[in-house]
N, C-alpha and C positions, 0 to 999 in steps of 0.2 A: 124751508124750501128744500125739495128733494133734488138730488144731483144724480144724473144718470152716469153709469160707468160702462165702458166698453169692455166686454169680455171677448177677447180674440183667442181663437183656438189654434195652437200650433201643434201639429202632430206629425212626427217624422217616423215612418214605419220602415224598418229594415227586415225584410223576410228573405232568408237564403233561397236563391233560385238556382237550380241546377240547369245549366245550359252549356252548349258548345261555344267555345270562343269564336269570335267572328270580328271582321273589320267592320265597325259600325258603332253607332252611339247607343247608350243606354236608352231603352224605350220607355222606362218607367220613372220612378222617383229617384233623384240623385241626392246623396248626402253631402255634407260639408266636405271640402277637399281635405284629404288626410295627408297629401303631399303636393307641394307646388314648387316649381322652379321657374323664375322669371329672369335670372341672370343679372339682377341688380340694375344699377343706374350710375350715370356719370359720363364724363366726356373723355376719359382715358381708355386705353385698350386694357382688356382683361378685367379681373385677374384670370389667370389660367385655371382650367378645371382641375380639381384634385386628381392625383395619380389614380389611374385605372378607370376614369370616367370616359375616356375616349382613346382610340389608338391613333389619333391624328395629333401631330405636334402643334404647339401653340406658337403664334408669332404676333408681336405687337405692331402689326402693320397690315397692309392688304395681303391676304393669304394667297400664295401660289398653289398650284395643284398639290393636293395631299396635306394641306395645312388648314388650321382654323384660327379664328380670333373671336373675341367677345367685344362688341362695340355698339354704339348707340345709333348708328345709321349704316345703311347698306351700300352706298355708292362709293365703294372703295376702288372700283375701276370705272372708267367712263362708259363701259358697256353694261354696267349694273344699275338697277333702279336706285333712286334716292328715296329710301323709305326709312321711317323710324321703326322701332320695334313694334310688336303687335299691341302691347298694352298701352292704353292711353296714359299720359303723364299723371293724370289725376289718381290713378291706382298704383302706378309703378314709380312715381316720382319723376322729376325732370330728367330727360335724357335716358330713358329706360333702355336697357341693352338686350341684345339677342346673341345667340350662338350663330356665327357665320362660318360656313364650311365651303372650301373649294375642294371638290371631290378628287380623290387620288387617281392619277392618270394610269397607274399600273395595276392596282388591285382595289377591290372594294373593301369595306371595313365598317367598324362601328363608329357612327357619328357620336353616339351618346350611350353610356351604360351606367346604370345606377341601381343600387340595392335600396329597396323601400321596405321599411319595417313597421311594426305596429299594426298590421292588418288583422282582420278577424278571419278565422277559418270558416269554411263552408259558406262563403259569401261571394256574391258577384260584384265585380269592380269594373269601372271604366277608366282606361288609361288614354289620355288625349294629349295632343300637342298641335301647335299652329306652325304651319310651314309656308315659306315664301320662296318661289323660284326667283332669284335676284337678277337673272339674265334678262335684259331688255332686247327683244328681237328687233325693235325699232332702230337699234344701232347698226344692224346689218352685218355685224362682225362675223357671226357664224354662218350666215346665209341659210341654206337648207340643211346644213350639217349640224344643227344644234342638238346637243345631247340633253334630253329631258331629265329632270330629277325623278327618282323613283325610290321611295323609302319603305323599308320593311320594319314593322313593329313586332317585337317578340317579348313574351313574358315567360321567364324560367323560374324554377325553384332555386333555392340558394346554392344547390350543388351544381346547377347549370346542366343537369342531366335529364330533367323532366320539363318538357315544353308545355306550358299551360295554355298558351294561345299565341297566334301569329296572324299577320295579314299584311298585304302590300297596298300602298297608295295607288299603284299604277303610274303610268307616265304622266308627269305634270309639265306641260310645255310652257315656256316663257310667255308672258303677256305684255301688252304694250303699256300697261300701267301696273304698279305693284298691287298684287292681290294676295292677302294672307288667307290661307285655307286651314280649317281645323279638321283633323282626322282623329279617329278614336278606335280603340279595340276593347271589347268586353271579354272578360274571362272570369272563371269561378275558382276560388281556392278550395282545397280539401282540408288537409291538416296544416297547410302553410300559413304562417303569420308574417313571413318575409318573402319577397320575390325580387328577382333581378329583371329590370326592364332594359331593353336594347332598342335602339333606333339604328338600323343598318342601311348601308348604301347598296342598292341593288345593281347599280350601273358603274361604269368607269368614268373617269374624268376626261378632260379634253376641252373642247369648245362647248361649254355649257355644264350641266350638272353641278351648279353652284346654288347653295340654298342658305336660308336663315331659319332657325328654329327658336321658338319662344313659347312661354306659358305652358309648360308641361304640368299635367295634373293627374292625380288619382282620386276617384270618388267612388263611394259605395253606391251600388245600383240595386234598387228594389222594384218590385211590381208597382205599377201606378195605382195609388190608392186615393179615392175621393171620399172626403168626410162630409156627411150631410146630417141634418137634423130635421125631424118632422115639425119642429116648433120654431126653427130659426131660419130666416131668409137671409142669404148672403153669408159673409164670413165673420160677422160680428153680432153680438146680442147685447142690447142695452137694458139694464135692470137696476132697480134701486134696492133689491132684496139681497141679503147676505145672511146665510148661505142660499144658494139657488140650485135646483136640480133640473137638468135637462137630459134629453136622450141624444146620443151621437151614434151614427151608423157609418161604418167603414166599408166601402165597396172596392174590392181589389180586382184589377184586370190583369190576368196572368194565370199562372199555374195553381194559385191558391185563392181561396175566398175567405176573407176575414171579416169579423164583425165585433162590435163592442157589446158586451153583455148588457142586459137590461137593468143594471145597477145604476143608482143615481150618481150623477157627477156633481161633486160639491166644489165650491170655490172659496178661496180664502182672501180676505181683503188685506192687501199690503200697501199702505199709503193710500193712493187713489187708483190702484191697479188690482184687478181681480186675477188671481193665479189659478188656473184650472188644473185640477188633479184628474187625470184620465184613469178610468178603471181598468182592470185587467183585461187584456185582449184574448179572445178565443180564436184559434186558428184551425181550420179544417181543410182537408183536400177536396177538390171537386172530383 
């Protein structure tokens, strides 16, 4: 009796795209995260961020103006929302934590600063983070004088003299229920393999401008590429033959058009799974 095998094609294409940095999400294909920060989990405060990661001092309690903490819920004041961190417990473990900041009432500053290494040069990346305005206007505490949160994203080279990209979230007013919002910045490296990311406070503290930050990520960003085959319908191909030859076409939406040459694609049987060997890609400019 013949047994069918599913041949599932996974193709991750990273083409360097030259573009201006902007506040917004990658509009193409995203790679696996090369950097993540979810601030851990547990029911205790902290641990404090390593030295140099923020210019706000840590406190193992509800933070006053100009302080931060790391904790698994946000209702550290009666005027703040009772929210867990952004990550579901299934991915971050029970009692996942977030960075909770009470903005400085005197000066603005860096909420979070981190060097990210191991990047590819001449590559577009997406830097993203989830933000929550923890102030609950339903408390009536600030009245009409609430100060919104407003965060600036910046990407610098390691000397912090060359700004690769920046953007502002704009004013985020408190809501009557906790709403986590994701913001992102795309930028392109040249010769850099390491960058410095900063999340800065655009406003001053006082009544409001209190926020939680969670799930910071870096992902490579490529043009959106669709893989099709004139002989395959859907994303899988069932066959009893080994080896098998099929044609795959790659259609790229963006600054470049790429295709797979007309060479045969051969598969190798490993146990009960076919492993597809993709032929060399040919890239040309439109």
